[in-house]
C-alpha positions as CSV (number, residue, x, y, z in Angstrom):
1,M,62.5,163.5,140.4
2,A,59.7,163.0,137.9
3,T,59.8,164.9,134.6
4,E,56.6,166.3,133.3
5,V,55.7,165.6,129.7
6,V,53.8,168.3,127.9
7,D,52.1,167.5,124.7
8,T,51.7,170.4,122.4
9,V,48.7,170.2,120.1
10,R,49.1,172.2,117.0
11,R,46.1,172.7,114.7
12,H,46.3,173.7,111.1
13,R,43.8,176.4,110.3
14,F,42.4,176.6,106.8
15,T,41.4,179.7,104.9
16,R,38.4,179.9,102.6
17,A,40.7,179.6,99.7
18,D,42.1,176.4,101.1
19,Y,38.6,175.1,101.8
20,H,37.5,175.8,98.2
21,R,40.7,174.2,96.8
22,M,39.9,171.0,98.8
23,G,36.5,170.9,97.1
24,E,38.0,171.5,93.7
25,A,40.6,168.7,94.3
26,G,37.8,166.3,95.4
27,I,39.1,166.1,99.0
28,L,35.7,167.6,100.1
29,R,32.9,166.3,98.0
30,E,29.8,168.3,97.1
31,D,27.6,166.1,99.3
32,D,29.8,166.4,102.3
33,R,28.0,168.2,105.1
34,V,30.8,170.5,106.3
35,E,31.4,174.1,106.8
36,L,34.4,176.2,107.6
37,I,34.2,177.8,111.0
38,Q,37.2,179.9,112.2
39,G,39.7,177.9,110.2
40,E,38.3,174.5,111.1
41,I,36.3,172.2,108.9
42,V,33.3,171.3,111.0
43,E,30.9,168.4,110.1
44,M,27.3,169.3,110.2
45,A,24.6,167.0,111.5
46,S,22.5,165.1,108.9
47,P,19.1,166.7,108.6
48,G,16.2,164.7,110.0
49,P,12.7,164.5,108.5
50,R,11.4,167.4,110.5
51,H,14.4,169.6,109.5
52,V,13.8,168.8,105.8
53,A,10.0,169.3,106.0
54,F,10.2,172.7,107.9
55,L,12.9,174.0,105.5
56,D,10.8,172.9,102.5
57,N,7.8,174.7,104.0
58,L,9.8,177.9,104.7
59,N,11.1,177.9,101.1
60,A,7.6,177.4,99.7
61,L,6.2,180.2,101.8
62,V,9.1,182.7,101.4
63,L,9.8,182.3,97.7
64,P,6.6,183.6,96.0
65,P,6.3,186.9,97.8
66,L,10.0,187.7,97.4
67,Q,10.1,186.8,93.7
68,G,11.9,189.6,91.9
69,R,12.6,191.5,95.2
70,A,15.3,189.3,96.8
71,V,17.1,186.0,96.2
72,V,16.1,183.1,98.4
73,S,19.1,180.7,98.7
74,V,18.9,177.3,100.3
75,N,22.0,175.4,101.6
76,G,24.8,177.6,100.3
77,G,27.8,179.2,101.9
78,V,28.2,182.8,103.0
79,A,31.7,184.3,103.4
80,L,32.0,186.0,106.7
81,T,35.8,186.3,107.1
82,D,38.9,184.8,105.5
83,D,38.6,181.7,107.6
84,T,34.8,181.4,108.1
85,E,32.2,180.2,105.6
86,P,29.1,178.7,107.3
87,Q,26.5,176.9,105.3
88,P,23.1,178.2,106.6
89,D,20.0,176.4,105.8
90,M,18.5,179.4,104.1
91,K,19.5,183.0,103.4
92,I,17.6,185.9,102.0
93,L,20.0,188.0,99.8
94,R,19.8,191.4,98.3
95,R,19.4,191.5,94.6
96,S,22.8,192.3,93.1
97,S,23.9,194.0,89.9
98,V,26.8,191.5,89.8
99,P,25.3,188.0,89.5
100,Y,26.0,185.6,92.4
101,K,27.0,183.0,89.9
102,T,30.2,185.0,89.3
103,R,31.1,185.7,93.0
104,Q,30.9,184.4,96.5
105,V,28.0,185.5,98.7
106,E,29.3,187.8,101.4
107,A,27.9,189.0,104.7
108,G,26.9,192.4,103.2
109,D,24.7,190.6,100.6
110,V,22.6,189.0,103.3
111,V,19.3,190.4,104.6
112,C,18.4,187.4,106.8
113,V,20.0,184.0,107.7
114,I,17.8,181.1,108.8
115,E,19.1,178.0,110.6
116,V,16.7,175.1,111.0
117,S,17.7,173.5,114.2
118,D,16.9,169.9,114.8
119,S,19.9,168.5,116.6
120,S,22.0,171.7,116.4
121,L,20.0,174.1,118.5
122,R,22.8,174.8,121.0
123,Y,25.4,175.4,118.3
124,D,23.0,177.7,116.3
125,R,22.2,179.7,119.4
126,G,25.9,180.0,120.4
127,T,28.6,179.7,117.8
128,K,26.5,180.6,114.7
129,L,24.7,183.4,116.4
130,R,28.0,185.0,117.5
131,L,29.5,184.6,114.0
132,Y,26.5,186.2,112.2
133,A,26.3,189.0,114.7
134,E,30.0,189.8,114.4
135,A,29.6,189.9,110.6
136,S,26.7,192.3,111.0
137,I,24.1,190.1,109.5
138,P,21.0,192.2,110.2
139,E,18.6,189.4,111.0
140,Y,19.0,185.8,112.1
141,W,16.3,183.2,112.7
142,V,16.7,180.0,114.6
143,V,13.9,177.6,113.7
144,D,13.5,175.3,116.8
145,C,12.2,172.0,115.3
146,E,11.6,170.4,118.7
147,G,9.8,173.4,120.2
148,E,8.1,174.4,117.0
149,A,9.1,178.0,117.6
150,I,11.3,180.6,115.9
151,E,13.8,182.9,117.6
152,V,14.1,186.1,115.7
153,H,17.4,188.0,116.3
154,R,17.7,191.6,115.0
155,A,20.1,194.5,115.4
156,P,23.5,192.9,115.6
157,E,25.8,194.4,118.3
158,G,29.2,192.9,119.0
159,S,28.8,189.2,119.4
160,G,25.0,189.2,119.9
161,Y,21.8,190.8,118.9
162,R,19.9,193.6,120.8
163,D,16.4,192.6,119.7
164,V,15.5,188.9,120.4
165,T,12.0,187.5,120.2
166,R,10.8,183.9,120.5
167,V,7.6,183.3,118.6
168,A,5.5,180.1,119.2
169,G,2.0,178.9,118.6
170,A,0.3,177.8,115.4
171,D,-1.5,181.1,114.9
172,A,1.6,183.3,115.7
173,T,3.3,185.0,112.8
174,V,6.8,186.2,111.9
175,S,7.9,188.6,109.2
176,L,11.2,189.7,107.8
177,A,12.4,193.2,108.9
178,A,13.5,194.0,105.3
179,F,10.2,192.8,103.9
180,P,7.6,193.4,106.6
181,D,4.8,192.6,104.2
182,V,6.0,189.0,104.0
183,V,4.1,187.5,107.0
184,L,4.5,183.8,107.8
185,R,2.2,181.8,110.0
186,L,4.0,179.3,112.2
187,G,1.3,176.7,111.7
188,D,2.2,176.8,108.0
189,I,6.0,176.5,108.7
190,F,5.6,173.6,111.1
191,A,2.8,171.8,109.1
């Protein structure tokens, strides 16, 4: 009679407080490319040259027309739940009477989250999309570096978005739902 051996894998889940304490203690360094996703510390892919260039282009295009109207934040965390703090490439934040230097950015502060996807397209379309929708982030863009297109997701509902549009072509344009006057030409983003 053979006996069956069952291995039990137990995972330790971290909270956002644990995650930040690890940073303060030097366990996680400021230049570590990690984020906290549902209690797990997940390593993010290193950005390639196209990722960096397209993010820089987006920042240069979005920043001037939003000056004084919103906060454009690059590469910072957003607290979604007690155990989830993704690090989107860019987020457009509401102006706040309480400065962001004194508190964590939370889902309710976010107008739009933008992920620039070079090697992370599947993850950004799956896990990240679900997390942002569940947190009621009103607008989520996935910038597809390979396809030089932008997927615009609006109207969060459950674990997805009701309104999804893929925009492609150098002369095509996208705009932010909260700031419809900010119109961006894809040829300028993917220059």
